[in-house]
C-alpha positions as CSV (number, residue, x, y, z in Angstrom):
1,M,0.0,0.0,0.0
2,L,2.8,2.4,1.0
3,K,4.6,1.7,-2.3
4,S,1.4,2.4,-4.3
5,V,0.9,5.7,-2.5
6,K,4.5,6.8,-3.3
7,V,4.0,5.9,-6.9
8,F,0.7,7.8,-7.0
9,L,2.3,10.9,-5.4
10,A,5.2,10.8,-7.8
11,L,2.8,10.6,-10.7
12,F,0.7,13.5,-9.4
13,A,3.8,15.6,-8.9
14,L,4.6,15.1,-12.5
15,M,1.2,16.1,-13.5
16,L,1.5,19.3,-11.5
17,S,4.8,20.3,-13.0
18,T,4.5,23.1,-15.6
19,D,6.8,25.7,-17.1
20,S,4.1,28.3,-17.2
21,F,3.6,30.8,-14.3
22,S,0.3,30.3,-12.6
23,Q,-2.2,33.1,-12.7
24,I,-4.8,31.4,-10.6
25,Q,-7.2,33.9,-9.1
26,M,-7.0,32.4,-5.7
27,S,-4.2,32.6,-3.1
28,F,-2.8,29.5,-1.4
29,D,-4.4,30.6,1.9
30,E,-7.8,30.9,0.2
31,F,-7.3,27.4,-1.3
32,R,-6.4,25.9,2.1
33,N,-9.4,27.6,3.8
34,W,-11.7,26.5,1.0
35,I,-10.7,22.8,1.2
36,Q,-10.6,22.8,5.1
37,S,-14.1,24.1,5.2
38,K,-15.4,21.1,3.3
39,S,-15.6,17.4,3.9
40,P,-16.5,15.9,0.5
41,S,-17.9,12.4,0.8
42,G,-16.6,12.3,4.4
43,Y,-12.9,12.8,3.4
44,S,-10.7,15.1,5.6
45,A,-7.9,17.3,4.2
46,T,-4.2,17.2,5.0
47,D,-0.8,17.7,3.5
48,F,-1.3,21.1,1.8
49,N,1.4,22.2,-0.6
50,D,2.1,25.3,-2.7
51,E,4.4,24.3,-5.6
52,S,5.2,27.3,-7.8
53,G,1.7,28.6,-7.6
54,S,0.0,25.2,-8.1
55,Y,-1.8,24.1,-4.9
56,S,-2.5,20.6,-3.7
57,A,-3.9,18.7,-0.7
58,M,-4.6,15.1,0.2
59,L,-8.1,14.0,1.0
60,V,-8.2,11.0,3.3
61,K,-10.9,8.7,4.6
62,G,-9.5,5.7,6.4
63,T,-7.2,4.0,3.9
64,R,-8.8,5.7,0.9
65,L,-6.9,8.6,-0.7
66,V,-7.8,11.3,-3.2
67,T,-5.5,14.1,-4.2
68,I,-6.9,17.5,-5.1
69,S,-5.0,20.2,-6.9
70,L,-5.6,23.6,-8.3
71,N,-3.5,24.5,-11.3
72,D,-3.3,27.1,-14.1
73,V,-6.3,27.0,-16.4
74,E,-4.0,25.7,-19.2
75,Q,-3.0,22.6,-17.2
76,L,-5.9,20.6,-18.7
77,D,-4.6,21.0,-22.2
78,D,-1.0,20.5,-21.0
79,D,-1.9,17.1,-19.5
80,L,-4.4,16.1,-22.2
81,R,-1.7,15.5,-24.8
82,P,0.2,12.8,-22.9
83,L,-3.1,11.3,-21.7
84,K,-4.3,10.8,-25.2
85,S,-1.1,9.0,-26.1
86,T,-1.5,6.5,-23.2
87,G,-5.2,6.1,-23.1
88,K,-8.6,7.4,-24.1
89,P,-9.6,10.3,-21.9
90,V,-13.3,11.3,-22.0
91,E,-13.9,14.9,-22.8
92,Y,-17.3,16.4,-21.9
93,E,-19.1,19.4,-20.4
94,R,-20.7,19.4,-17.0
95,N,-22.5,22.3,-15.3
96,G,-21.0,24.6,-17.9
97,H,-17.4,23.5,-17.2
98,R,-15.1,21.7,-19.6
99,C,-14.2,18.3,-18.0
100,V,-11.8,15.5,-18.8
101,F,-11.8,12.1,-17.1
102,S,-9.0,9.5,-17.5
103,G,-9.5,6.0,-16.2
104,G,-7.0,3.2,-15.7
105,E,-4.9,2.5,-12.6
106,V,-4.9,6.2,-11.7
107,K,-8.3,7.8,-12.2
108,V,-8.1,11.6,-12.8
109,L,-10.9,14.1,-13.2
110,Y,-10.1,17.6,-14.5
111,V,-12.6,20.5,-14.3
112,Q,-11.7,23.8,-15.9
113,L,-12.9,26.8,-13.8
114,L,-12.7,29.8,-16.0
115,A,-14.1,32.1,-13.3
116,I,-10.8,31.8,-11.3
117,N,-8.6,31.0,-14.3
118,A,-7.8,27.5,-13.0
119,T,-8.2,23.8,-13.4
120,V,-9.2,21.7,-10.5
121,M,-7.9,18.1,-10.6
122,L,-8.9,15.1,-8.5
123,G,-7.0,11.8,-8.7
124,S,-7.0,8.5,-7.0
125,M,-5.6,5.0,-7.2
126,D,-8.6,3.6,-5.3
127,P,-9.9,0.8,-7.4
128,K,-13.4,1.4,-6.2
129,I,-13.6,5.0,-7.0
130,T,-15.5,6.1,-10.1
131,R,-15.9,9.1,-12.3
132,A,-19.3,9.7,-10.6
133,D,-17.6,9.6,-7.2
134,L,-15.1,12.3,-8.2
135,E,-17.8,14.4,-9.8
136,K,-19.9,14.2,-6.6
137,M,-16.8,15.4,-4.6
138,T,-16.5,18.5,-6.9
139,D,-20.2,19.2,-6.3
140,E,-19.7,18.9,-2.5
141,L,-16.6,21.2,-2.7
142,G,-18.9,23.8,-4.3
143,I,-16.7,24.5,-7.3
144,D,-19.6,26.2,-9.1
145,N,-19.5,28.9,-6.4
146,L,-15.8,29.8,-6.6
147,K,-15.2,33.4,-7.5
148,P,-12.0,35.4,-7.4
149,V,-11.5,37.7,-4.4
150,V,-12.2,41.1,-5.9
151,T,-9.0,43.1,-5.8
152,S,-7.6,45.9,-7.9
153,A,-4.2,47.0,-9.1
154,N,-4.1,49.5,-6.2
155,S,-5.2,47.2,-3.3
156,W,-3.2,44.9,-1.1
157,P,-3.3,41.2,-2.0
158,A,-5.1,39.3,0.8
159,E,-2.1,36.9,1.3
160,I,0.4,39.6,2.2
161,P,0.2,39.7,6.1
162,A,-1.3,42.9,7.4
163,A,1.8,43.5,9.6
164,L,3.9,43.8,6.4
165,R,1.6,46.2,4.5
166,L,2.8,49.8,4.3
167,D,0.2,52.3,5.5
168,A,1.1,54.6,2.7
169,D,-0.4,55.8,-0.5
170,L,-0.6,52.8,-2.7
171,I,-0.1,53.3,-6.5
172,S,-0.1,49.8,-7.9
173,V,0.5,46.1,-7.1
174,E,1.7,43.5,-9.6
175,K,2.2,39.8,-9.1
176,L,5.2,38.4,-11.0
177,E,7.2,35.2,-11.5
178,A,10.0,35.0,-8.9
179,S,13.2,36.6,-10.0
180,T,15.2,35.1,-7.2
181,E,15.7,31.3,-6.7
182,G,14.0,29.9,-3.7
183,Y,10.8,31.9,-3.9
184,L,7.5,31.0,-5.4
185,Y,6.6,34.4,-6.9
186,E,6.9,38.1,-5.9
187,Y,4.7,41.2,-5.7
188,H,6.0,44.6,-6.9
189,V,4.3,47.3,-4.8
190,L,4.6,50.9,-5.8
191,V,3.9,53.5,-3.1
192,K,4.1,57.3,-3.2
193,N,7.1,58.9,-1.5
194,N,5.3,61.4,0.8
195,E,5.0,62.2,4.5
196,K,3.2,58.9,5.1
197,L,6.0,56.6,3.9
198,V,8.7,56.8,6.5
199,P,6.4,56.4,9.5
200,A,4.7,53.4,7.6
201,I,8.1,51.7,7.1
202,R,9.1,52.3,10.7
203,K,5.8,50.7,11.9
204,V,6.4,47.6,9.8
205,I,10.0,47.3,11.0
206,S,8.9,47.8,14.6
207,E,6.3,45.0,14.3
208,C,8.2,42.6,12.1
209,G,11.9,43.3,12.8
210,G,14.5,43.7,10.1
211,D,15.2,47.0,8.2
212,I,14.4,48.7,4.9
213,S,16.8,46.4,3.1
214,M,15.1,43.2,4.3
215,T,12.2,42.4,6.6
216,Q,11.0,38.8,6.9
217,Y,7.7,37.9,8.4
218,Q,5.8,34.6,8.1
219,N,6.3,33.4,4.5
220,F,7.1,36.8,3.0
221,T,10.3,38.8,2.6
222,M,10.0,42.6,2.0
223,L,12.7,44.9,0.7
224,C,12.9,48.4,-0.8
225,G,13.9,48.2,-4.4
226,V,15.5,51.6,-4.7
227,A,17.2,52.3,-1.3
228,D,19.1,50.3,1.3
229,T,18.7,52.8,4.1
230,M,16.2,55.3,5.4
231,E,18.7,58.0,4.6
232,G,18.8,56.9,1.0
233,L,15.1,56.9,0.8
234,R,14.9,60.5,2.1
235,E,17.1,61.5,-0.8
236,M,14.4,60.4,-3.3
237,E,12.2,63.1,-4.9
238,A,8.9,63.9,-3.2
239,N,5.9,62.0,-4.5
240,E,8.2,59.8,-6.6
241,P,7.0,56.2,-6.9
242,I,9.0,53.9,-4.6
243,L,9.2,50.2,-5.3
244,F,8.9,47.6,-2.6
245,V,9.3,43.9,-3.5
246,Y,7.5,41.2,-1.5
247,Y,8.9,37.7,-2.1
248,K,6.7,34.7,-1.3
249,S,8.4,31.6,0.0
250,A,7.0,28.1,0.4
251,N,7.3,28.1,4.2
């Protein structure tokens, strides 16, 4: 049994791998809260992972195991090509969503969720589990009700801890692929260099430790992209946009 689980996990990790940067309209914390708030078909959730913006969790009921993941919306097409070469996946529409089911030793159900720019995937090696069982689990998870958290280009992302948010005049927020090895992705935050900024930085440093060149808190690292010291920041022009970078780590 243990060997089978390891094979299953390895196969699922391969399915999750992708060279494209995920633009899922859901943060990892929102994914975890969503799954933990449900108990589809009596399964409980454990072992949550955020791998380069693709989220996954294990659903367990006794010795029965189902893996659920949330991936980039293009993941369905990325996986469909190799599935067609090894079997006959069934493509169909259900509740307005494009779906693909692949049987065999590993049963996998893909459901494309255009509302959050994602593909949800459920897979299991359980010989008793059926396509209808996996479809029922998606219904119980309430995938039809998933909507992106409404944010704008000038609002703080929900996943950045409140203690790390600068209480300053926000100009824009942009989520980008990580430019530094060891991080999942990064946010580029532009704020206005006015009388609010220095007190806002001091407040963050006071609550989280560190300094303007690097402040680490929970799974984020914040740094100023244009100055290493407060003195250097004061030399910047008034009302000039100041870049702060927030790096997201796995842990």
